[in-house]
N, C-alpha and C positions, 0 to 999 in steps of 0.2 A: 769947604769944605762945610761948616756950618749952615752958610747960606745955601747950598745946596740940600741939606738936608731939611731945610727951613721949606725949600722949593718943594722937595718933594714931598717933607709936609704938606706943602699947601694942594700939590698934586692929589696926594693921595687924601686929602680935605675935601678934595674938589670932587675926586672921583667920588669918595664916602656921602658929597652931599650930592653930584649926580645920580647918585644909588637911590638917597633920599625923594632925589627929586624923581626918580624915574619912579621912586617905590608911590610917593605923594600920586604922581599922575596917576600909576594903575589906582589909587585908592581914589582917585577923583573920577579915574572910567566905572566906578563900581556904585559909586554916590550917588550918579544920578540914575541908576538903574530901581537904585530903593526909594530915589524921589517918584520916580515914572510908577515903580509897582502902588508906591503909597496914592501916584495921583488915579492910578486905574483903578483901586480899589474905593477912594472916594466917588469916583467919577461910579463905579457899581452902584455902589449904595446911593448915590443922588438917581439913576435908574430905576433902583428895586425903591426907594421911597415914592417916585416918580407914579412907579406899578403900582402901587398902595395906595396912592392919592383918586388915581384912575382909573381903579378898580369898578365904580360904580357906574361907570357910564359906557364901561363896556355893555355890549347887546349878552346876553347869554345863548348857547351854544348845546348843542344834541351830547357834544362829548365835550369836556372842559380841555382845554390844549397842556400839551406837554410844558411848555415854554412857561407857564404858571404857577409850576409845582417847583420846589425846590428839590436839590440835586437827585440823581437817585437813587436808587438804594436798590436790593433782589425783593423786597415785599411792594414795595410800589411799580415793578416792573410786572411782578404778578398780577398785581390788581389790574393795570392796565393790560395785560393779555386775557383776563376773563370778560372785561367789559367790553374789549374788542370780539368776543366771540359771541357775545350777548346780546350784542349791536348788530343792526339790520347789514352796513358794510355798507358805509358810500364809497362814491370815488376818487372825493377828498379827502375820506381817512387814509384810501392806502399813499395818495400821492402827502401826506401832512406824516408816515412814519417815512416815505422814505427820504425826505428833507430831515427830518430830526438824524437819521444815521447818518449824512453826507455832512455836516454839517456842524460844527462845533460849538459847545455850550456858551463860551464866550462871548461868540460873537449871534450877542441878541439885542435889539434895542427895542423900545417904542414903539417905532415906526413899523420896523416887523410884527412887530404883535399887530398889529389895526391891521396892517396889511391882511396880514392871514385869517385875523377873525372875521375881515369883510369876505376875503373868498369864501372861507367856510359857510358864513350865512348865504353866500351867491349858489354854490356848489348846493345845499340845502333847498334853496328853494326851487332850483333848477333840477332836483331831483326830484322834488316833489310835483311840479308844472310837468316833467315827462311820464310820471306813473299818472297822473291823471288824464294827461292824453292817453295814454296806449289803453286806459280803461274804454276810454271815450272812444275809442277807433275800437276795439274790440266789441262795445254795444253795437255800433256801429257798424260791424262786418255781420253779426247773427242777426241783426235787425234785416241788413240786406239780404242773406243765406233766406231766412225766413220769407221776404215778401218773395225769392225768388222763387221757392217752395211751391209760393200761392198758386202765383201768376205763369208759369212757364215749366216745371219740374211734375206737375202733379199727372199731366198725362203723358208723361216718359214713368212716370214709378207706377203708373195704376196695374200694367200686365205683368213687374217684376215679383214673384213671388220673394220676398223677401223675408223671408221668416226661414227660408232653406238656408243653411251652409254654406258659403263660398259666393252668392251673389249678390253681384254690386249694383252701388246704384247708380252710377256713371256720372254720380254729380261732380262737380269742382270743389274744389278745395275751399274749408268755411263754412260749410254745409253742413247741416243735421238732420238726418232723418229719422223722426220718431214712429214707431209701430204699433200702431194701438192695440192695445190689450184685447183678444179676440174675444168675443159675444156668440153665443148660443141665438141661432133664427130668433126674429118673430114669431111667437104663435101665428099673427094675425088674426080675421074673424073667424080662425077656428079655432075653439080653447081644449087642451088637452082634457081628456074624458079617460077613466080608469078603463071602459068594457069597450072598448075599442082604440086604433091606433091613431096618431097623427101622422098631417101628410108629411110631417118634414122627421121624421125616422125614416120613411121611403129617402126622400130626398139625400138625408145623409148616407144611409146605405147605396146611392145613386154615385155620390160623391168618391164615399172612399173604393168601389169600382175603379174608379179612373186616376184615382192615389193615393194606390196602394202602397205605403211606405210610411214607418215611423215617425218621419219629422213631417209630414202632412198630417198624422194622427194629433200629436202634440201641438202641431200649432193650432187645431181643432180640435182641443178636446172639449169646450165647451156644449158643440153639436155631440158629440160622441157620449157626454153625460146624459145630454137630454134626452136623446133618441133611446138611450139606455134603460133610464128611469121611466119613459111610458112602456117600454117591450116587457119590463118587470112587474110596474101597474095589470096591465091587461095578461100577463100570467097570472098573478095573485089573485085577482078575480075571476080569471078562468077557471083556476084548482077549484075554488067550491062547489060550482058547477058542475065540473067532470068529476068531483068525488060523489053526488047526485046520480049519475049517468051508470057509474060502477062505484058498489060500495068497498070493493077491494083497495081501492085507491086513495091513500091517507093523502088528511091535509098541510102537507111540509114546505117549509120555507123556500123562496124563491132560488136561494144560491145552489137547491140543491136540485131545482128544477132545471134553472137556464144555463145553454153549455157558456163556455166564454170564447168571446169573440177571436181569441186569439191562435194561431194552428200552428202547432207542433212539426217544425220542420226539420228535424233533425234528419229524420229517415226517408224524406219526402225529396223530389224533382221540380216540384212544386218552390220559389223561396218564396214567395209573397207571405207576410206575416199573419196578414187578418183575413179573417172572413168575410165575405161580404154579404152576409145574413143574418136573424137572429133566429131563434132555434131555441125548446124546451119539449123536452118528454117526463111522463108521468107514468109510473111505475108502482108496485106495493113499496118499493125501496128509492124513488125517485129516478132520475137519468143513469145512475149505476145500480148493477144490480143484476142479477140470472136471468129477473122475469119479464115477460112481454111486458112493451110499454106502449102506449099513446104520443106520437108524435107533431110537431105543429114546427112549418117553416116557414119564416116568414122572409123574402128575399123578391128584391122588385123584379116582374117580369116570369119569376121560376117559386113561387109560392104554393105547397099544398100541406096535407094533413095527412096521415097516415099512421100505423102500427104495424107490432109484429116484434120479430127475435130479426138479428142483424148481424150474421155472424156469429151464431152463435159458440160458446166451449166447445171443445170435442165432445167430454160426455156428454151435454146436452144435445149434441147431434148425433149423437147415436142414440140416445134414448127417442129423438124425434123420428130416424129412420127406421127403428124397430116398431115403433107406433104404427108409422106408414104401412109398412110389410104387413102388421097385423088386425090394422083397422082402420085400412082404411076407406071404408064406408062413412063413416064419422066425420074424415075430411071433407070429403065432395056434400056431405048433409048440410055442411056449415058455408061451404063456397056456392049452395045454389041457391042461399037465400035469399028471396027475391029485391031486399032491399040492398043485399052485397050487388049481386048482380046488376042492377042498379045504378049504384052510388060508384062504383070500383070495376065494372067490368064491360062496363059500354053496355050496358044492357043485351046481357047475348042471352042466348036461348037456358033454357030449363034442361042440361043436357050434362052427365058426367063428363064426357069428354071435350066439352065447350069448355065447360067451368075448372076445370084442370090447366086445360090448353091457356085460358087468360091467368091463371095464376101463375104459371110456370112462365110466362111472357115478362109479366112482371121482374120477375125474381132473376133472369136468363146472365144476369152479369156476372154473375158469382156461383153460378153454377157449374158441373164435371161435366165434361165433357162427353169420360168414357160412364161407366158404371160405379158406386161406391165399394170398395174392399169390403168383398162378403156375401155379396149380392150377384145373381145372373144376371147376364145382361137382357137375358129375355122376358126380365120377370115385368108383370102387367102393368105394375105401378114404375116403371121406370123412370119417367122422366119428374114423380115426384123425389125419387129416391137421389136423382141428381144434384138436388137444390140444396145450398152451406146457408139459404138465410131463406126465410120464411113472412115476407111483409105484404101488405096491399096497402095501397093510397092514390090520394085524387087530388089533380091542380086546383089552385083557387085562385080569383083573379084578386088584385089586388086590393083592389076598391069594395071588397065585402070585409075588407081586414080594419078597414078605414068608417065601414059604415055601421049603423046604431045597433043594429041586431048581429056583428059580429060573430059574435062566442053565441049567441041562439043557434047559427050555421055550423057552429064547428062541434056541439054540444049537439048538434043533431047526427052529425056524422057518425062519432066517438060512440054515440047508441047501437049505430049498425057496426060497428066493427068490434065493440062487444064480447060478442059471442066468439069470435076467433081468438081475442086474447086471451078471454078463459080457456077457452080450450087447449091451446098452446101452452100455458102454466098448470094447466094439471096434467101435462104430459113433462114438463121438464122442473118441476118444481108440484108434486104433488102433496096435496093437505094429508096431514099424519092424521 
């Protein structure tokens, strides 16, 4: 029994030894891990030292690689994000970020860092070369486009009104068309003068007649400004001479004498926005007011000079008809003047009926078809009583406005018209 006990004890001891051996074996299995960890840490230290020793030989890049930075932290990540936003964003930077997210930090070495640096330098040089190539290609394209315009496309664009909205050039891509800033017509051999109109003013009105729209006038604004200035200086110098011929006409500024070129189309069936003539009126109050006025109208092919009252107000019209009914002989006396009949009535004979007929023929467009209210149809002055406008005028060739004696011709006609204007004013606005 004692032997069995010893054997049992030996067995137990063996079991204990086996357990110890097992424990030892287990302990032996963990020990190499510590040694491997030590080797790994030692190798990492060597790698770090190798990095520090070879840092001087590595080429600098536009952005420092993340593999050269010690462990990651929140502050360093924020700085990297700011640098990424501030940089131009090359293809290499996107590739580097993808690789850094997909590989563990522990798997890095000197060879991998060198490869990354070489790839970075190669991509940077490739990016710079691609940018320079793209710039050179764009310059070549622009030069080809300009050359194309000079050689083949100028004729195609010649008749196109490129200043209008919606007009297409019809050229291929990569070509630019520069519309030159509009300039006024050259004066040529004829200088601008205050006492007469320039031929360019007539040319502008002819062009406006063919292109009566806002886009055209905006594109030809220099021509309009030059023509307007020419007519303003003509009117300004003419005003002094008209004031000498009729002492009741004051020397007013041109803005109070010249009519605007813009038409009022609100209640008109004619949609054209501009008048195709220049005109001005002289009265005791300028172009506006109740007084009879002298009128100068310059329109290529339809220029004329006239005077009188055109569609006066109802009170003034009533006064005129009353004066005709009572003092018709004074009207006929003014109309029978020799200069009046010669210049404005085609030289009719010196007769009351003849001058009245000529005067009524000139104002027939606005005349009544029947008798006015308050007068009999068999009134001996019924033709004059039917009138609603009291004007006279005559046409003038365009060449007279551009001649050296243009203003003298106009002033001579105004001297002939002055008795009629004076008489009309004495009726509608008698001097107190």
